[in-house]
A tleap script that builds the chain and sets N, CA, C and O, in Angstrom:
source leaprc.protein.ff14SB
mol = sequence {
  NMET VAL ARG GLU ARG ARG GLY LEU GLY VAL
  GLY PHE ARG LEU LEU GLY ALA VAL ILE THR
  GLN ALA ARG ARG GLU GLU ARG VAL ALA VAL
  SER LEU SER VAL GLU ALA GLU ASP PRO ALA
  ARG ARG LEU TYR ARG ARG PHE GLY PHE GLU
  PRO VAL GLY GLY VAL GLY GLY SER PRO THR
  LEU PRO THR LEU LEU LEU LEU VAL VAL ARG
  PRO CALA
}
set mol.1.N position { 24.079 -59.131 57.010 }
set mol.1.CA position { 24.832 -58.565 55.923 }
set mol.1.C position { 25.803 -57.545 56.525 }
set mol.1.O position { 25.408 -56.712 57.341 }
set mol.2.N position { 27.036 -57.613 56.131 }
set mol.2.CA position { 28.006 -56.638 56.616 }
set mol.2.C position { 27.649 -55.265 56.060 }
set mol.2.O position { 27.154 -55.140 54.939 }
set mol.3.N position { 27.904 -54.261 56.849 }
set mol.3.CA position { 27.511 -52.893 56.516 }
set mol.3.C position { 27.943 -52.457 55.113 }
set mol.3.O position { 27.188 -51.780 54.416 }
set mol.4.N position { 29.143 -52.840 54.701 }
set mol.4.CA position { 29.657 -52.419 53.389 }
set mol.4.C position { 28.856 -52.996 52.220 }
set mol.4.O position { 28.886 -52.450 51.118 }
set mol.5.N position { 28.152 -54.082 52.456 }
set mol.5.CA position { 27.410 -54.757 51.382 }
set mol.5.C position { 25.914 -54.428 51.390 }
set mol.5.O position { 25.186 -54.847 50.489 }
set mol.6.N position { 25.456 -53.690 52.387 }
set mol.6.CA position { 24.040 -53.337 52.455 }
set mol.6.C position { 23.677 -52.389 51.326 }
set mol.6.O position { 24.477 -51.547 50.918 }
set mol.7.N position { 22.460 -52.541 50.829 }
set mol.7.CA position { 21.966 -51.643 49.804 }
set mol.7.C position { 22.390 -51.997 48.392 }
set mol.7.O position { 22.113 -51.241 47.460 }
set mol.8.N position { 23.053 -53.123 48.211 }
set mol.8.CA position { 23.510 -53.533 46.885 }
set mol.8.C position { 22.567 -54.535 46.220 }
set mol.8.O position { 22.808 -54.956 45.088 }
set mol.9.N position { 21.503 -54.916 46.910 }
set mol.9.CA position { 20.537 -55.840 46.335 }
set mol.9.C position { 20.830 -57.306 46.578 }
set mol.9.O position { 20.111 -58.170 46.075 }
set mol.10.N position { 21.868 -57.603 47.336 }
set mol.10.CA position { 22.229 -59.008 47.584 }
set mol.10.C position { 21.127 -59.696 48.386 }
set mol.10.O position { 20.670 -60.775 48.011 }
set mol.11.N position { 20.705 -59.085 49.474 }
set mol.11.CA position { 19.647 -59.659 50.306 }
set mol.11.C position { 18.345 -59.802 49.542 }
set mol.11.O position { 17.636 -60.797 49.699 }
set mol.12.N position { 18.025 -58.819 48.716 }
set mol.12.CA position { 16.814 -58.851 47.907 }
set mol.12.C position { 16.819 -60.067 46.982 }
set mol.12.O position { 15.832 -60.795 46.887 }
set mol.13.N position { 17.940 -60.271 46.308 }
set mol.13.CA position { 18.048 -61.404 45.382 }
set mol.13.C position { 18.006 -62.746 46.120 }
set mol.13.O position { 17.352 -63.686 45.666 }
set mol.14.N position { 18.701 -62.832 47.251 }
set mol.14.CA position { 18.708 -64.081 48.017 }
set mol.14.C position { 17.325 -64.422 48.542 }
set mol.14.O position { 16.868 -65.557 48.412 }
set mol.15.N position { 16.659 -63.441 49.134 }
set mol.15.CA position { 15.336 -63.697 49.682 }
set mol.15.C position { 14.342 -64.018 48.571 }
set mol.15.O position { 13.483 -64.884 48.738 }
set mol.16.N position { 14.452 -63.333 47.452 }
set mol.16.CA position { 13.605 -63.638 46.307 }
set mol.16.C position { 13.791 -65.068 45.839 }
set mol.16.O position { 12.819 -65.742 45.497 }
set mol.17.N position { 15.035 -65.540 45.819 }
set mol.17.CA position { 15.319 -66.913 45.407 }
set mol.17.C position { 14.740 -67.918 46.396 }
set mol.17.O position { 14.234 -68.964 45.988 }
set mol.18.N position { 14.805 -67.618 47.678 }
set mol.18.CA position { 14.236 -68.511 48.699 }
set mol.18.C position { 12.726 -68.619 48.511 }
set mol.18.O position { 12.171 -69.716 48.569 }
set mol.19.N position { 12.062 -67.495 48.288 }
set mol.19.CA position { 10.610 -67.507 48.112 }
set mol.19.C position { 10.222 -68.222 46.822 }
set mol.19.O position { 9.249 -68.976 46.799 }
set mol.20.N position { 10.966 -67.992 45.763 }
set mol.20.CA position { 10.709 -68.685 44.499 }
set mol.20.C position { 10.840 -70.190 44.677 }
set mol.20.O position { 10.000 -70.945 44.188 }
set mol.21.N position { 11.878 -70.634 45.368 }
set mol.21.CA position { 12.071 -72.064 45.613 }
set mol.21.C position { 10.953 -72.622 46.486 }
set mol.21.O position { 10.493 -73.740 46.255 }
set mol.22.N position { 10.511 -71.867 47.477 }
set mol.22.CA position { 9.410 -72.320 48.333 }
set mol.22.C position { 8.145 -72.533 47.506 }
set mol.22.O position { 7.410 -73.494 47.729 }
set mol.23.N position { 7.895 -71.645 46.560 }
set mol.23.CA position { 6.732 -71.810 45.677 }
set mol.23.C position { 6.876 -73.055 44.803 }
set mol.23.O position { 5.917 -73.805 44.624 }
set mol.24.N position { 8.066 -73.272 44.262 }
set mol.24.CA position { 8.305 -74.465 43.430 }
set mol.24.C position { 8.035 -75.745 44.215 }
set mol.24.O position { 7.490 -76.717 43.692 }
set mol.25.N position { 8.430 -75.713 45.479 }
set mol.25.CA position { 8.257 -76.891 46.333 }
set mol.25.C position { 6.877 -76.935 46.986 }
set mol.25.O position { 6.605 -77.798 47.820 }
set mol.26.N position { 6.009 -75.999 46.602 }
set mol.26.CA position { 4.645 -75.904 47.120 }
set mol.26.C position { 4.609 -75.819 48.638 }
set mol.26.O position { 3.757 -76.424 49.290 }
set mol.27.N position { 5.546 -75.060 49.187 }
set mol.27.CA position { 5.561 -74.810 50.625 }
set mol.27.C position { 4.395 -73.908 50.991 }
set mol.27.O position { 3.914 -73.133 50.164 }
set mol.28.N position { 3.948 -74.011 52.220 }
set mol.28.CA position { 2.824 -73.198 52.696 }
set mol.28.C position { 3.294 -71.819 53.125 }
set mol.28.O position { 2.597 -70.828 52.904 }
set mol.29.N position { 4.482 -71.748 53.742 }
set mol.29.CA position { 4.954 -70.476 54.285 }
set mol.29.C position { 6.469 -70.482 54.403 }
set mol.29.O position { 7.115 -71.529 54.373 }
set mol.30.N position { 7.009 -69.286 54.536 }
set mol.30.CA position { 8.424 -69.081 54.833 }
set mol.30.C position { 8.457 -68.259 56.116 }
set mol.30.O position { 7.738 -67.267 56.233 }
set mol.31.N position { 9.275 -68.659 57.067 }
set mol.31.CA position { 9.373 -67.895 58.308 }
set mol.31.C position { 10.825 -67.563 58.598 }
set mol.31.O position { 11.743 -68.244 58.141 }
set mol.32.N position { 11.009 -66.513 59.358 }
set mol.32.CA position { 12.350 -66.130 59.809 }
set mol.32.C position { 12.232 -65.351 61.096 }
set mol.32.O position { 11.166 -64.833 61.429 }
set mol.33.N position { 13.310 -65.272 61.802 }
set mol.33.CA position { 13.370 -64.487 63.032 }
set mol.33.C position { 14.273 -63.298 62.795 }
set mol.33.O position { 15.294 -63.406 62.116 }
set mol.34.N position { 13.894 -62.156 63.359 }
set mol.34.CA position { 14.659 -60.934 63.138 }
set mol.34.C position { 14.691 -60.110 64.414 }
set mol.34.O position { 13.695 -60.013 65.132 }
set mol.35.N position { 15.845 -59.519 64.687 }
set mol.35.CA position { 15.998 -58.649 65.836 }
set mol.35.C position { 15.242 -57.344 65.595 }
set mol.35.O position { 15.084 -56.915 64.452 }
set mol.36.N position { 14.783 -56.726 66.656 }
set mol.36.CA position { 13.973 -55.510 66.561 }
set mol.36.C position { 14.668 -54.386 65.801 }
set mol.36.O position { 14.008 -53.645 65.073 }
set mol.37.N position { 15.957 -54.244 65.947 }
set mol.37.CA position { 16.682 -53.124 65.340 }
set mol.37.C position { 17.387 -53.504 64.027 }
set mol.37.O position { 18.175 -52.716 63.504 }
set mol.38.N position { 17.117 -54.679 63.503 }
set mol.38.CA position { 17.781 -55.134 62.279 }
set mol.38.C position { 17.285 -54.335 61.072 }
set mol.38.O position { 16.082 -54.299 60.812 }
set mol.39.N position { 18.195 -53.696 60.333 }
set mol.39.CA position { 17.784 -52.910 59.166 }
set mol.39.C position { 17.080 -53.740 58.088 }
set mol.39.O position { 16.363 -53.185 57.255 }
set mol.40.N position { 17.276 -55.057 58.096 }
set mol.40.CA position { 16.656 -55.920 57.087 }
set mol.40.C position { 15.149 -56.039 57.264 }
set mol.40.O position { 14.468 -56.548 56.374 }
set mol.41.N position { 14.613 -55.581 58.391 }
set mol.41.CA position { 13.158 -55.641 58.605 }
set mol.41.C position { 12.410 -54.955 57.469 }
set mol.41.O position { 11.346 -55.420 57.060 }
set mol.42.N position { 12.953 -53.859 56.959 }
set mol.42.CA position { 12.297 -53.154 55.839 }
set mol.42.C position { 12.217 -54.062 54.610 }
set mol.42.O position { 11.192 -54.106 53.930 }
set mol.43.N position { 13.286 -54.773 54.334 }
set mol.43.CA position { 13.306 -55.694 53.202 }
set mol.43.C position { 12.240 -56.775 53.385 }
set mol.43.O position { 11.487 -57.071 52.457 }
set mol.44.N position { 12.180 -57.356 54.567 }
set mol.44.CA position { 11.212 -58.416 54.820 }
set mol.44.C position { 9.787 -57.911 54.642 }
set mol.44.O position { 8.942 -58.621 54.096 }
set mol.45.N position { 9.512 -56.693 55.097 }
set mol.45.CA position { 8.170 -56.109 54.932 }
set mol.45.C position { 7.860 -55.898 53.446 }
set mol.45.O position { 6.724 -56.103 53.019 }
set mol.46.N position { 8.845 -55.497 52.669 }
set mol.46.CA position { 8.630 -55.306 51.230 }
set mol.46.C position { 8.209 -56.608 50.551 }
set mol.46.O position { 7.442 -56.590 49.588 }
set mol.47.N position { 8.703 -57.718 51.043 }
set mol.47.CA position { 8.339 -59.014 50.490 }
set mol.47.C position { 7.000 -59.515 51.031 }
set mol.47.O position { 6.459 -60.502 50.533 }
set mol.48.N position { 6.468 -58.841 52.042 }
set mol.48.CA position { 5.169 -59.221 52.585 }
set mol.48.C position { 5.209 -60.003 53.882 }
set mol.48.O position { 4.171 -60.476 54.345 }
set mol.49.N position { 6.384 -60.149 54.480 }
set mol.49.CA position { 6.465 -60.836 55.769 }
set mol.49.C position { 5.721 -60.015 56.819 }
set mol.49.O position { 5.803 -58.787 56.838 }
set mol.50.N position { 4.997 -60.710 57.686 }
set mol.50.CA position { 4.241 -60.082 58.763 }
set mol.50.C position { 4.673 -60.675 60.095 }
set mol.50.O position { 4.937 -61.874 60.182 }
set mol.51.N position { 4.749 -59.844 61.141 }
set mol.51.CA position { 5.075 -60.384 62.467 }
set mol.51.C position { 3.954 -61.311 62.947 }
set mol.51.O position { 2.774 -60.990 62.811 }
set mol.52.N position { 4.330 -62.445 63.500 }
set mol.52.CA position { 3.343 -63.367 64.042 }
set mol.52.C position { 3.601 -63.689 65.506 }
set mol.52.O position { 2.832 -64.436 66.111 }
set mol.53.N position { 4.650 -63.152 66.086 }
set mol.53.CA position { 4.904 -63.381 67.501 }
set mol.53.C position { 6.356 -63.190 67.848 }
set mol.53.O position { 7.230 -63.176 66.982 }
set mol.54.N position { 6.595 -63.045 69.124 }
set mol.54.CA position { 7.951 -62.923 69.633 }
set mol.54.C position { 8.458 -64.272 70.091 }
set mol.54.O position { 7.674 -65.168 70.406 }
set mol.55.N position { 9.741 -64.412 70.126 }
set mol.55.CA position { 10.364 -65.633 70.606 }
set mol.55.C position { 10.540 -65.499 72.107 }
set mol.55.O position { 11.220 -64.584 72.571 }
set mol.56.N position { 9.952 -66.377 72.853 }
set mol.56.CA position { 10.085 -66.359 74.298 }
set mol.56.C position { 9.286 -65.261 74.981 }
set mol.56.O position { 9.408 -65.082 76.193 }
set mol.57.N position { 8.472 -64.523 74.236 }
set mol.57.CA position { 7.624 -63.494 74.824 }
set mol.57.C position { 8.356 -62.264 75.313 }
set mol.57.O position { 7.766 -61.443 76.015 }
set mol.58.N position { 9.617 -62.111 74.965 }
set mol.58.CA position { 10.402 -60.967 75.418 }
set mol.58.C position { 10.612 -59.986 74.269 }
set mol.58.O position { 10.966 -60.395 73.163 }
set mol.59.N position { 10.396 -58.683 74.523 }
set mol.59.CA position { 10.610 -57.708 73.452 }
set mol.59.C position { 12.068 -57.584 73.022 }
set mol.59.O position { 12.354 -57.009 71.972 }
set mol.60.N position { 12.985 -58.112 73.812 }
set mol.60.CA position { 14.399 -58.017 73.451 }
set mol.60.C position { 14.857 -59.203 72.604 }
set mol.60.O position { 15.957 -59.180 72.051 }
set mol.61.N position { 14.036 -60.221 72.500 }
set mol.61.CA position { 14.385 -61.383 71.697 }
set mol.61.C position { 13.810 -61.223 70.296 }
set mol.61.O position { 12.967 -60.351 70.084 }
set mol.62.N position { 14.236 -62.029 69.341 }
set mol.62.CA position { 13.785 -61.878 67.955 }
set mol.62.C position { 12.272 -62.015 67.806 }
set mol.62.O position { 11.608 -62.694 68.590 }
set mol.63.N position { 11.755 -61.355 66.786 }
set mol.63.CA position { 10.362 -61.485 66.389 }
set mol.63.C position { 10.296 -62.489 65.249 }
set mol.63.O position { 11.133 -62.478 64.347 }
set mol.64.N position { 9.300 -63.350 65.298 }
set mol.64.CA position { 9.080 -64.309 64.227 }
set mol.64.C position { 8.244 -63.637 63.143 }
set mol.64.O position { 7.178 -63.090 63.426 }
set mol.65.N position { 8.727 -63.678 61.900 }
set mol.65.CA position { 8.001 -63.139 60.765 }
set mol.65.C position { 7.577 -64.284 59.867 }
set mol.65.O position { 8.282 -65.285 59.746 }
set mol.66.N position { 6.411 -64.129 59.233 }
set mol.66.CA position { 5.879 -65.193 58.398 }
set mol.66.C position { 5.403 -64.627 57.070 }
set mol.66.O position { 4.794 -63.558 57.028 }
set mol.67.N position { 5.678 -65.334 55.998 }
set mol.67.CA position { 5.158 -65.018 54.683 }
set mol.67.C position { 4.407 -66.234 54.188 }
set mol.67.O position { 4.995 -67.301 54.016 }
set mol.68.N position { 3.108 -66.084 53.955 }
set mol.68.CA position { 2.330 -67.168 53.381 }
set mol.68.C position { 2.640 -67.194 51.901 }
set mol.68.O position { 2.489 -66.190 51.206 }
set mol.69.N position { 3.077 -68.351 51.419 }
set mol.69.CA position { 3.516 -68.500 50.040 }
set mol.69.C position { 2.317 -68.873 49.177 }
set mol.69.O position { 1.630 -69.861 49.433 }
set mol.70.N position { 2.086 -68.077 48.167 }
set mol.70.CA position { 1.013 -68.341 47.223 }
set mol.70.C position { 1.651 -68.737 45.883 }
set mol.70.O position { 2.733 -68.262 45.538 }
set mol.71.N position { 0.975 -69.602 45.144 }
set mol.71.CA position { 1.534 -69.990 43.844 }
set mol.71.C position { 1.767 -68.774 42.955 }
set mol.71.O position { 0.995 -67.816 42.983 }
set mol.72.N position { 2.822 -68.821 42.177 }
set mol.72.CA position { 3.166 -67.701 41.286 }
set mol.72.C position { 2.161 -67.565 40.156 }
set mol.72.O position { 2.295 -66.676 39.315 }
savepdb mol mol.pdb
quit
């Protein structure tokens, strides 16, 4: 998200829609990769995403986050 658009709820609404669709499709989980210093990490934690591992085992590479999708 470009800096000027952060904090306006756009990411919140988009991620909420992705999770809602995953539930409709009876998906087991939603995953994403995020850089260590990405401000969106707070948003992902609010939705319940948990770190499950690093990509390539390097602390400088993205961390894989996972949200187990439960029926609404």
